[in-house]
N, C-alpha and C positions, 0 to 999 in steps of 0.2 A: 504494500500500500504506500501511496505517496505520503511524504512528510506532513503536508497540511491536513490530510485526511486523518492521520494518526493523532495529530495534535488536537483536532476537533473532537475526536473520540475520547481522548484523555480528559479534555475539558468537560465533556458531557458526563463522563463517569464520576468526575469530582464535584459536580453540581448537585448538592443535596436537594435543592428546591426542585430541580428538573427530575431527579430520580423519584421523588415523592409524587409528582404530578403524573409521570409516566406509569408508575405502579398502579395508582388509583384508576387511571383510564383503562389499562389493560385488564385488570381484574374485573371491573364492572362490565366492560364490553364483552368479554369472553363469557361471563355468567349470563348476561341477558341473551346473548346469541344462542347459547346452549338451551336455554329455556324456550326461546322462540321456535327452534327447530324440533323440540320435543313434541310439539303439537302437529307436526307435519309427517304424514306417513310416506314411506318409500323415498326417503331423502336421497339415498344414493342413486336411485333410478332417475329422480328428477335432476340431479346434478349431471348425470350422464346424458340425459336428454338436452339439457341446457348446453352442454359441451358440444353435442352434435349439431345443435342449431347454429352456434357460433362458428363451428367448423364449416358448415355449409355456407354461411354468409361470407366468410373470408375466402373460401374457394371460388365463390361466384360473385365476388364483390363488385366487379365492373358492371355486371348485368344488373345487380340489385341497386347500385347507385343510379344508374340510368332510369330504372323503373321508378325509384323513389323521387327523383328529380322531376320526372314527368307528372306524377300525381300532385306534387307540391305546386307546380306551375299551373295545373288545371284548377287548383283551389285558390289561386291568386297570390300565392307566396312567391317572393322573388328569391331565386336560387343563385348562389355564386360558388365557384370552385376556386380554392386556394391551394396551389401546389406547395407553398412553403409559408413560413411565418411572416416574412416580409409582405407577401402578397395578401395574406389574411388581414394584417394590420392596415394595409393600404385600402382594402375594400371597406373596412369599418370607417376609416377616415373620410373616404369619398362619400359614403352615406351620410355621415355627420355633417359634412360641409354642404351637401346638397339640401339637407332638410333643416339647416340652421340650428344645429345642436350646440348647446353650451354646457348642460348638466346631464351626466349619464349615471343612471342607477344600475348597478350590476348585482346579479345574484351569483352564487358560487359556480365557477366553471374552470375546470382544470386545464382546458385547452387555452384559455386566456393566460394562465400562468405559463404554460408551455411556450406560447408565442410572445410572451412579455408585452402584453397589450397595454396594460395600465401606463407604464413609463412612456410608451409611444404616444398615447392619447394626451397625457399630461404635457408632453413636450410640444404638442400641437396647440396648447392653450385651453384644452378641455378639462373640466372638473369631473373626476370619476370617483364615485363613492361605492365601496363594497357594502352590501346591505345584509348579508348573512352576519350574525352577531360575532362569530369567531373571526371571520374574514375582516370585519370592520375593526375589531380589536387589533389584529396584527397590522392592518393598514395604517392606523393612526400611530402605531409604534414603529412603523417603517421596517417591518420584518416580513419575510415570506411565510406562508402557511407551514406548519410543521406536521400536518396530518391531512390526508385526503378528506376525511369526514369531520374531524375536529381540529380546525386550523390553529386554535390557541391552546392545544393540549399541554404545551410546555409551561403554561402560566398558572400561578395560583391566584386565588381571589384578591389577595393583597396587591399583586402585580397589576391586575386589571383596575382595581380601585385607585391606585396611584396614577395609572395612565389616564383614567377619566378625570381625575383631579387636575392633572397637569395640562391635558389637551382640551377638555371640555369646560374646565373652570368651575366644576361643581365641588362642594365640600367633600373631603375624603370619606369614603365608606367602603367597607368590604362586604356589605350585605348584597347578596346576589340578586334577589328580586328588585331591589332598588336600582342597582346598576342596569339590569335588563330593562326596566321602565325608562330610565334615562336614554338608553339606546333607542327604545321604541319611539319616544317623543322626538329625538333628534332626527332619526331616519324617516319618520312620517313626513316631515317637510321635504325631504329629498324625493320620496315617492310621488308626492303631489305636484312637485315642480319640475321633475325630470323631463327632458326633451327626448331622451332615448333610454330604453331599457335593454340591457344585454344579459342574456342567460346562456347556460349550457343546454345540452340535450342529453338526457340519460339514455333514451332509446328513440329511434326513428322507425316507424312501422311502414314497410314497403307497400303493402296492399292498400292501406287506407291513407297514407300520407300523414300519419299522426306524429306530432312531436310530443314526447312524453318528458315532462320535467317534474321531478319529485323533490319535495322540501317539507320540513317540519315547522318552520317559523312563519311561513306565509310570504316571505320576501320574493320567492319565485313567482307567486301569483301576482304580486304587486308589479314587478318589473315587466311582466308579460301582459298586463291588463291596463295599467294607468297611463304610461307614456304614449305619445302618438306614434312612436316608431319602436319596433321591437326587432332586435338582431339576435339570432340564435347561432352560437358557435358549436359546431358538431364535428368530431372526428369521423372520418368516413367509415370507420369500422363499427360504429355504434348502431347498426341496423339489426332489426329482426324482421323476418318475412311476413308474419301474420299477427293479428290481434290475439290469437290463442297463444302464440309464442310470447307476446308481451305479457300476458297474464302469468305465465310461468316465471318470467324474469322478475316481475313485480312481486311474486311470492318469495323469491330467493334474495333479491337485492336488499330490501329493508331488514329482513331477518339477519342477514350477514353484517350489514352496516351498523344498525342501531338496536337490533333485537326486537323490532316491531313487525307485526304481521303485515301492515301496510304503513307507509309514511303518512303523516297527517294530511298532506295535500299531494295528490297525484294529478297533475295538470295534463290535460289531453287537448292539444291545440291542432286545429285543422286549417284555419284560414285567418286572414285579417278581418277587421270589423266589416260586417256587411251593412247594406243600406238601412235596415230597420233595427240593427243591433244597438242596444243602449250604451254599451261600453266595449272596450278593446281598442287596440292600436289600428290606425288607418293603414299602416305599412308593416308587413312582416317580412323579414329577410332571414334566410338560412345560408350560412357560410360553411360549406363542406370542406374541411381542412384535411389535406393529405400530410404534408410536412414530414415525409419519410415513411409513411405507413405502407405505401405501395412497394417500397423496397424491402420492408420487413417481411411482406408476404412472400418474397422470393428468397428468404433466408432461413436458417435453422431456428430462428427465434419467432417464427410466424405465430406460434400459439399464444404469445403474449398479447396479440390483438383480440383474443377472446375476452379479455378482462372487462368487467362491468363496473370497475371503480368503487367497490364496496368498502375497501380498506380493511377487510377481515384479516388479510395476510400480515398487515402491519401490527395489528393487535396480538396476533398469534406468535409473531417472530420474537425469539428471545433476545436477538441483537437489537432490533428496533426498540424493544421495551427497555433497553438499557441506555441507548445513545440518542433516541429521538430523531425527528425528521431533519432538523437543522444540521446534523452531523453528516448527512449525505451530500458531499461536495465533490466536485471534479478535481482532477490533478492540479489544476491551477486555482482552485478555491471557488469555482463557480457553483452556485447552489443548484441542486437537482430538483426540478419541478415535481418529480415523482419519487418519494422516499420509500424505504422498506423493500421487501422482496420484489414487488412489482417494479419499483423504480430502479432496482439494481439490474433489471433486465431491460426495461423500456428505455431508460436514459442512454445506456450504451448503444442500443439499437437505433435510437432516433438521432442522437447527437455525437456519436463517435465512441468507439471502444477505447481509443487512446486517451480520451479525456475522462470518461466515466466508467471504463471497464473495471477499475479498482473496486467499485461498489459491490460487485459480485462476490468479493472476498469477505465482505461484512455479513457473513451468513454461516450458521452452524450446520446447514444442510440436514437439519433434523426432520424435515418433512412436515412440520406443523403448518406451514403456509399452504401446502397442497391440501392438507386435510381441511383447512378452513375455507378454501376457495369454493364458492358456490357453483362455479362452472368447471371445476375439476382441472384447472391448469396445472401441468406438471412443472411447477416453479423450480424445485431442486434440479431437475434435469436442465432447464433453461439456464439456471445459474452456473451449472457445470460447463455448459457450452460457452458461456461468456468467459469463464475462467480459462478454458482451454483455447480461447481465441478462435473458436469455430463460428465466427460471425461472417459468413461468406457473402457479404453484400457491401455496397458502399454506403456508409452512414453519413448523413448530413452533418457537417461541422457547424455546431451552434455558434462558434466564435468567428466563423468566416463569412465573407459576403454571400449574399443569396446565390444559391446555385452551386457553390463550391462543395466538394465532397472529399472525405478522407479515404485513404486507401484501406482495402479490406485487411482485417487482421489475419495473419498467417502464423503467428507464434503464440504460445500460451501467454495469457494475460497474468503473469506472475513474476515475482523477483527471480533473479538468475538461479539462486540456490534452490528455491522452491521448484522452478521449472526443471532443474536437473533431477530433483526428487520425483517429480511427476513422470519424467521420461523413464526413470528406473522402475517406478511403480508400474507403468504401462507395460514395460518389458516383462516384468514378473507376472502381471495379471493376465496377460493374453495366453499364458500357458498354465494348465491346471497343475502340473507337477512342480513348475517353478514357483507358482503362488503358494502351494501347500508347503514347499520347502522353506520359502521365505517366512511364512507365518510361524512355522515351528521354530526357526532361528530367532524370530522376534519374540516368541514366547519364552524361549530360554533366556534371552537378553532381559526381558521384563522380569522374569523370576529372580535372576541374579541382581539386576539393577535396583530392585526395590530395597535391597539391603545396603546398597552403597551410595545411592543417590537420594538425598532427602527430598521429601515433598514439602512444598510451601504450606500445604494444608495440614501437615503433620500426620497424614494417613498414608504412609509409604507403601502399605500393602496394596493399595488401590490405585495410586497415582504416582507418576514420575514428574520431576521438575527438570525439563530439558534445557540445554544451553540457550541463551538468549538469541544466538544467531539463527536458530531455527524459526524464530517468530513465536514459538509457544512459551518461551520462558519469560516473556514480558508481562502477560496478564492472565495466562492460562496454565493449568496443569494438564499433562497428557495421560490418558488412561493407560494402565499397564497392558501391553500386548498379551492376548490370550495364548496360552501354551498349546491349546488344541484347536483344530480347524473347526469351522462352522459345520461342515458336513459330519464330522465325528460327533459333535454335540447334537446335531439334528436327528441323527439315527436313533440316539437314545430317547429324545423327546417323542419322536414319531412312534416308537415302540410302546410308549407309555400312554399316549392319547389317541383318541379316535377323532378324526376330522371329518366334517360333513360340508358339502357344498350346496348352497341354495341354488337350484337350477330353474327356479320359476321364471318364466318368460312373460313379460307384461307388454301389452299393446300401449300405444301412446295414450289412448283414452283412459286406460287403467292407471297409467302413471300420473295423469293430471287430475283424476277424480279422487276425492277423499271419501273414505268409508263413512265417516261421520256426516259428510254432506249428503250422502245418499239416504240417510235415515231421517233427515230433517223434513218434517211436515207439520203444518198447523202450529199448535202451541209450542211444540218442541223448537221450531225455528224462531218463533217470537221470543222464547225464553233465552235461546242462545244469543240472539241479536241484542236483547236487553242486557244480558251479562257482559257482552263485549263492549257495548256503548259505555256502560258504567266503568268497566275496567280501563277504558281510555281516559277517564276523568270527565266524561260528559254526564249530563242529566237525562233521565229517561222517564217518559210518562206514556201510558197507553190509555186512550179514552175513546168514547164513541163520538160520532160526527157532531152531535148537538152540543157536546161539551168543549169543543175546541176553543170557542170564543172565551169561555171562562178560564181555560188554562193559559191562553195567551195573555189575557188581562192580569192574571196572577203574576206572570213573569214580569210584565211591565210595571206592576205595582212594586214588586220586590226591587226592581232597578230604579224606581222613582223616575220612570221615563214616560214622556208624553208625546214623543215623536218616534217614528218607525220607518226605516228603509224597507221597501217591500217589492215583491214580485207583483205582476199584474193580476187582477182578480180572476182572470180566466185560468190561472195556474194554481189557484188556491181554492179551498172549500167554498161553496156557494154562500154568498152573503157575509163572509168573514170580515172583509175590509169595511163594508158598510156598517156592520155592527160595531167594529172598533172605533170608527169615526163618530158614531152615535154616542160612544162613551168618552168622547173628547180627545181621542188619539189622532194626531196629525200624521197622515200617511204620505210618504215621499217616495217617488220613483226615481232612483239615482241614475245618472248618466255620467259619461266621462266629462261632459261640459259642466256638470254640477258637483264634481268630485270634492272641491274645497268645502262647500257647505255640507255635503253628505258625510264627510269625514268626522264631523262633530256630532252626528247622531249616534247614540250609544247602543241601539238595538236594531237588528235586522231580521226580517221575516221572509222565509223562502219555502217553496215546496221542495220535493226531491223526486227525481225520476225513478229511482230504485234504491233499495237498501240491501246490504250484503250481510247476512247473518253471521258468517264465519269470521268476519273482521269487525263488525259493528260500524260499517262504513255507509256513506250516503253518496249517491251519484247525482250531481247537479249539472244540467246543461245550460249554456248561455243562449242568447238570442232574444228576439222581440218579446218583451214582457217578462224576461227572465234575467235581470241584471246580475252578473256575478259579483258586482260591488256590494250587494245587499248581504252577501255571506262573507265578505272580506274586510270591509272598512269598520264595521261596528265592533264594540267590545263584547257584545252579546249576540249570538246567532240562534234564532229559533227556527228549526227545520221541521216541516210537516211531511209525514210519509204515510201513505195509505198502505194498510197491511197487505193488500193484494199485490203490491209492488215490491214485496220482500222476497229475495232470492237467496239460495244457499251460499253461493261462492262468487268470487270475482269473475271467474270464467263464464258465469251465467249472465253477466250484465255488460261485459266489456265489448261485446260484439253487437250491442243493440243499435238499431238504425238511428234513433234519436241522437245518440252520441256521435255517430259518423257525420250526420247532417249539420251539427252545430259548429260554429266557428271556434268555440272553445268550450271545454267542460272540465269539471273537477270532481275527483273522488275525495271526500272528506272523512277522515278517521280521527275524530276527537277534536278538542281545542288546540290551538297553536301552542308550540312548546319548543324549548331549547335545552340543551345540556352542555353548552359550549364553555361554561365556566366551571371548572373542577368537576365535570360530569354531574353537576347538580341539576336535577330536573326542575325547570321553571315553566309554569303554565302562563300562556298569554305573551306573545311577542309581537309580531307584526299583524297577525290575524286575530280573530276573537279569542278571548281567554275563557269564555263560557259558551258551551254549546248545549242547547236544550233540544232534545229530540222528542217530538210528540208523534206517537204511532196511532193512527186513526183506525179504529176497529168498528165493524158494523155488527158484530155479534154481541151477545149479552155479557160475555165474560170480561172481567176487568182486572187489570194488573197495573199497579202504580209503583214505581221504584225510582229512587234517585240516589246519587252518590253524595 
């Protein structure tokens, strides 16, 4: 490893504050991920199917990109192709100049980090504000993100409190809800006044031209709904062929990333604002970014393009959990946009093995990253290929002018003494008798060496302390070589145990259907939906049609509210709005043009096209009479759902025609939330902090529950 990389690692290991922050993040992320996947049947089969979907996409990427582009253009979305970072930045600047942009609100996008978009826009005189809480914190600290999912994972609450005190001028506090509320108030003005919103794209669906953007805080909805211009940055590999495939990916991504069955907001975008739409941007642009991805397809690292950016491999990696994201730097000190195991493959592939190849050595090759990967990427194998220098393609040189490329690596990416050791190991490993003989000799050395070479840990019978020139004497002990070969030990184990292989073959439909879902009918489905809604931190009530007015008035009274943002009466129970107005409630129909005034109204009332029992989620579509702002701007959101529109699973609703026909739609799973400061869950960020779900039943049975 290069000297700067070593120094950064040593500094990270010596930082007690960082170590405490990283430990807390990893432990909680792993625990919630394990719990989330426990409720999912046939996990390994689903991972295998997701892997196959991504393999198909990468193999046929050129065709899929063309199909996707054509569908987007048919919907009125303007599509741009960017071969490299410079071209992608230039396209954003051209759109900004043409539309008179001064203020840009950004939601989290790793592609923008990769192409270094913010510095370029700021150099052009534009104000760019990150709106994800974690991204906002590191932006005002002038730091890069340290984690794909949790950008400020390296900070403690006191660090954030001091930053807010110094930069925002508020009295110092380390109370997380207070700091979150300060960020909400500060960024609300940015959302309302931004001329352009920039987002990433988690998935693009080829068959429907859907742009899927997932977020928990609500900032992703804000930047794709409020500004008059929306620009989506998307790596060309982020495609899935069908909406069914999207349903699978949405079941895996949030579970892996944050331990949720679904993220709070799953935004499904199809078009810019149409003639009768009350809200949404007049222009939508998608920039399909290559930036070296096409070349990776032709290399031994092609599988890294299957990544869905969940960050699970970072949380599982014992090395990342000790050094953090800021330690992943190039040979010349340049920060790697992608840290952890995925970054240790992706950065060398995109930006050159000469500069970033050393990152692959920051791995124990324990396999935890592969076990955590929801699409079953063989990260240890890819890391070994980077180490061995088997990157048989020309990588784009991040530090060179646009279009320049670095020569393909032909030598092992390792220090000379280690490279010699690898060649000797290869010579022994390719022959069974040489390998067995070498292992027996190593075992004898280990048996003798443990008596003469002291271990730093004091347990000489298990570990050897090798000379520092090997690289293992600096910070690691080396396990004593085993005196017996693996095959010798395997024969004993095999004779003692009986192994069975599960040969069950599942069809695709079997893999994507849940046994519990098939049993959901009637009250069972209602009960599951209610339980899930409450588990998400929302409120749930079931009532008959004639009682809806009373329930809504009760919520308004609790909130001391006399105004209401609402959907049109044709999408709500008959006579509801008229009855509310008779009780003195002012009903407002929000539009993009009235967003400033609407943002001050504390309660919003909407219907819901469908409910999802398995996740406690609601599907809302936009369009005439259905302003998405009513479910986004207020602090309190009341959602009305007819029981007949309740379905077992996400797969049952994501292909509905109402969704495809809308300019934009959203699947809502609970109130907005964040855990960007010390992994402490805080309810209510940019979207509503209270969600009241009222399930309208026509039968005589009643169930009322609330959290």
